[in-house]
N, C-alpha and C positions, 0 to 999 in steps of 0.2 A: 698500558693506557697512558702513563706519563710521557713515555717516549713518543707516542702518537701526537700528543698535544704540542710538544716541542717541534715535531716535524711539520705540523700545520703552521705553527708560528714562523718557521723558516720559509715555508712556501709562500705564505702571505707577505712576509717581508721582502722576499725575492721578487714577487710579482709587483709589489709597490715600487721597488727600486727600478725594475726594468720599465714599468709603466711611466716612471718619471721622465724617461727619455722622450716621451711624446708630449710633455707639457711645455707650453711656450711661455706662460707667465712665470716670471722668476720667483715670485712669492710662493705660488703653489708648487713649483718645482722643488724649492728648498724644503717646504713643509712635507711634501711626499717623501723626499729623500730622508729627512729627519725621522719620519715615522718608520719607513722601511728599514733604515739602518738601526733604529732602536730595537726593532723586532729581531733583526739578524744578530745584534749584539747579545740579546738575551739567549738566542739559540747557541751561538758560539761559546758563550760563557758556560752554558749547561754542558756542552760536549767537550769543553776544555781544549779549544784550539786557539792558542795565543795569537796567531796571525789574523784570524777572523775577528777576535775580540779587539785587537789593537786597530786594525784597519777600519772596522765599523765605528769604533769609538772616535777615531780621528775625523771621519766623515761626518758623524753625528755632531761633534763639537764645532766643526767648521760651519755646518749649516745652521746650528743654533746661534753662533756668533753673528752670522749675516742676517738671520731673522731678527735678532735683537737690534742690530743696526738699522734694519728696515723699519722696525717699529719706532725706534727713536727718531729717525728722519721724518716719519709720518706724523709723529706727535709734534715735532718742531714745526712742520708745515701747517698743521691744523692750528697751532697756537699763533703762528705768524698771520694766518688768514683771519683769525679772530681779532687780532690787534690792528689789522689794516683798516683804514678809514675808507668807507665806500666813496667812490668818485662823486656821486651826486651830493653827498653830505659835505665833502670837501669844497665843492663849488659854491654851495649856498652859504657856507660860513665865511668864505673869503670875500664875498660881495658886500 
């Protein structure tokens, strides 16, 4: 039974990773790849295949890094837009 659970995890992870090739939005692409590689990392860890563990861990870390950068850039953009003075307000205060 346990083996079947890990087989299902591997098939779901593989399906998500392959499906990521059809995603055009970079955020969703990286998120799908992160999830798929996480599942494959669990599977390869269970069956003790170092190449699978290392390759999926590296892809997982790369995608996590870029998702953190994406979130940071988005947070900065939101803060910048909150600090920006609306044009109508700027015109009325200068007159």
